[in-house]
C-alpha positions in Angstrom: 43.5 69.7 31.0 45.1 66.4 32.1 43.8 63.1 30.8 44.8 59.6 31.9 43.2 56.7 30.0 43.2 53.2 31.7 42.4 50.7 28.9 43.5 47.6 27.1 44.7 47.4 23.5 42.2 44.7 22.4 39.2 45.9 24.4 36.5 47.0 22.0 35.2 49.5 24.5 38.7 51.0 25.0 39.0 51.3 21.2 36.0 53.6 21.1 37.5 56.0 23.6 41.0 55.9 22.1 39.4 56.8 18.7 37.4 59.7 20.2 40.4 61.2 22.0 42.5 60.9 18.8 39.7 62.3 16.6 39.6 65.3 18.9 43.4 65.7 18.9 43.4 65.4 22.6 46.6 64.1 24.2 46.4 61.7 27.0 48.6 59.5 29.2 47.7 55.9 28.3 47.9 53.2 31.0 47.6 49.8 29.4 46.1 47.1 31.7 46.7 43.4 31.2 43.2 42.0 31.6 44.3 38.4 31.8 46.7 39.2 34.6 43.8 40.9 36.5 45.1 44.5 36.4 41.5 45.7 36.2 40.7 44.0 39.5 43.5 45.4 41.6 42.5 47.7 44.5 44.2 50.8 43.0 42.1 50.4 39.8 38.9 49.5 41.6 39.1 52.9 43.3 38.9 54.4 39.9 36.3 52.0 38.4 34.5 49.8 40.9 33.1 47.8 38.1 36.5 46.3 37.3 36.3 46.8 33.6 38.0 49.1 31.0 38.1 51.8 30.0 38.2 54.5 32.6 39.2 58.1 31.9 40.7 60.3 34.7 40.2 64.0 33.8 42.0 66.4 36.1 41.9 63.8 38.9 38.2 62.8 38.5 37.3 59.4 37.0 34.7 59.0 34.2 33.7 55.4 33.5 31.8 53.4 30.8 32.9 54.0 27.2 29.5 55.5 26.0 29.6 57.9 28.9 33.2 58.8 28.3 32.5 59.6 24.6 29.7 62.0 25.4 31.6 63.5 28.3 34.4 64.3 25.9 31.9 66.0 23.6 30.5 68.0 26.5 33.9 69.4 27.5 35.4 69.7 23.9 32.3 70.6 21.9 34.0 72.7 19.3 36.9 70.4 18.6 36.0 67.9 15.8 32.3 67.7 16.8 31.0 64.2 16.9 27.4 65.0 18.0 24.9 66.5 15.6 23.6 70.0 16.3 19.9 69.3 15.9 18.2 67.9 19.1 16.2 65.6 16.9 19.4 64.2 15.3 21.0 63.9 18.7 18.0 61.9 19.9 18.2 59.7 16.8 21.9 59.2 17.4 21.4 58.2 21.0 18.7 55.7 19.9 21.3 54.2 17.6 23.8 54.0 20.5 21.2 52.2 22.6 20.7 49.6 19.9 24.5 49.2 19.4 25.1 48.7 23.1 22.3 46.3 23.5 22.7 44.1 20.4 26.1 43.9 18.6 28.4 45.2 21.4 27.6 42.3 23.8 27.1 39.8 21.0 30.7 40.2 19.7 32.1 39.1 23.0 30.9 35.5 22.5 32.8 34.7 19.3 35.7 36.7 20.5 36.0 34.5 23.7 35.3 31.3 21.9 37.7 31.9 19.0 40.5 33.8 20.7 40.4 34.0 24.5 39.2 30.5 25.5 42.7 29.0 25.8 43.5 31.4 28.6 40.6 29.9 30.7 41.2 26.3 29.7 44.7 26.5 31.2 43.2 27.3 34.6 42.1 24.7 37.2 38.4 24.6 38.1 39.2 26.4 41.4 41.2 29.1 39.6 38.4 29.7 37.1 35.7 29.9 39.8 37.8 32.4 41.7 38.2 34.5 38.6 34.5 34.5 37.9 33.7 35.5 41.5 36.1 38.4 41.3 34.3 40.0 38.3 31.9 42.7 39.4 30.2 42.9 36.0 31.3 39.8 34.0 30.7 37.0 36.6 27.6 35.5 35.0 29.1 35.9 31.5 32.2 33.9 32.4 30.2 31.3 34.3 28.0 30.7 31.3 31.1 30.3 29.1 32.8 27.9 31.5 36.2 26.4 30.7 34.9 24.6 27.6 33.5 27.7 25.8 30.1 28.9 24.9 27.7 26.3 23.5 26.9 26.3 19.8 23.4 27.6 20.7 25.0 30.7 22.3 27.3 31.1 19.3 24.4 30.9 16.8 22.4 33.4 18.8 25.4 35.8 19.0 26.1 35.5 15.2 22.4 36.1 14.5 22.5 39.3 16.6 25.6 40.5 14.7 23.9 39.8 11.4 20.9 41.8 12.5 23.1 44.6 13.5 24.9 44.6 10.2 21.6 44.8 8.4 20.4 47.7 10.7 23.7 49.6 10.1 23.4 49.1 6.4 19.8 50.5 6.6 21.1 53.5 8.4 23.8 54.1 5.7 21.3 53.7 2.9 18.9 56.1 4.6 21.5 58.8 5.2 23.3 58.3 1.9 26.7 57.9 3.7 29.5 58.0 3.9 28.8 57.9 7.6 25.8 56.4 9.5 24.2 59.8 9.8 25.3 61.2 6.5 28.2 63.7 6.0 29.2 64.0 9.7 31.1 61.3 11.5 29.3 60.8 14.8 29.4 58.7 17.9 27.1 56.2 16.2 30.0 55.4 13.8 32.6 55.2 16.6 30.4 53.1 18.8 29.9 50.3 16.2 33.4 50.6 14.7 35.1 48.1 17.1 32.4 45.5 16.4 32.8 45.7 12.6 36.6 45.8 12.9 36.5 42.8 15.2 34.1 40.9 12.9 36.5 41.5 10.0 39.5 40.5 12.1 37.9 37.1 13.2 36.7 36.2 9.7 33.0 37.2 10.1 33.2 39.8 7.3 31.0 37.7 5.0 28.1 39.3 6.9 28.4 42.4 4.6 29.6 40.8 1.4 26.5 42.0 -0.3 26.5 45.4 1.3 28.8 47.7 -0.6 27.9 50.8 1.5 29.1 49.1 4.6 32.3 48.0 2.9 32.8 51.6 1.9 32.1 52.8 5.4 34.8 50.4 6.8 37.3 51.7 4.2 36.4 55.3 5.3 36.8 54.6 9.0 40.2 52.9 8.4 41.3 56.0 6.4 40.4 58.4 9.2 43.5 59.9 10.9 42.4 58.6 14.3 42.2 54.9 13.2 45.9 54.1 12.9 46.6 55.7 16.3 43.7 53.8 17.8 44.6 50.4 16.4 48.3 50.3 17.1 50.0 46.9 16.9 48.5 44.5 19.3 45.0 45.9 19.1 43.7 43.2 16.6 43.3 39.6 17.7 45.1 38.3 14.7 48.2 40.2 15.9 48.2 38.2 19.1 46.7 34.8 18.3 48.6 32.9 15.5 45.7 30.5 14.9 43.4 33.3 13.9 46.1 34.8 11.7 46.6 31.4 10.0 42.8 31.1 9.5 42.7 34.6 8.0 45.6 33.8 5.7 43.9 30.6 4.5 40.7 32.5 3.7 42.5 35.2 1.8 44.4 32.6 -0.2 41.2 30.8 -1.0 39.5 34.1 -2.1 42.4 34.9 -4.4 42.2 31.4 -5.9 38.5 31.7 -6.4 38.8 35.0 -8.3 41.6 33.8 -10.5 
């Protein structure tokens, strides 16, 4: 089988698929797209994914798009290799309900603080005409970028996104408490864990980890996912925002210094 993954290092949706491929030990040819250069909007990529977003997986010449679809597709074709879907139909249904919640609540919410705290300078450097042309070129993200504008999302939007993320953290913690851990559905790592992984990792990376300061099971889950063999290969250098944006790295360093001082 031949796999080509079109993705971007810092894309949370791409990170899901990279983790799945690595967890299943499946080799693939990685094509990294520069999203700020518009690689995802070039005609050759739009023939693979007309939505103009990453990731897209090409398997033996046929494209599969959307990260949630790709993850389940990989399970369908590699069901016996590191299974990530429960055996029981009832558990599968429960997992898919979790995936629906993740894709409707935290997955879109994390984009707003990510854009405001990290990506905004890219758009501020554009002229009004350049920014409008960029928005109009986006098949799926036009309205999202238009709402952000060149000055960033309003505080009201940030507050709403942070509220959604806090609700998602609470829901995830409830799942862990119900299952007993170490994973969301108990002893087996599933797509529920992989789907929410990039959100939690991103929250930690941009200094929103206080959301689970009083939730030790979630902290243990994050330690466990980082210890998984697929994690390091997924989060190679450049996958975290703090590895690319010095101001975020400086903010994180200040917070860590303050935490050490407070505990001394």
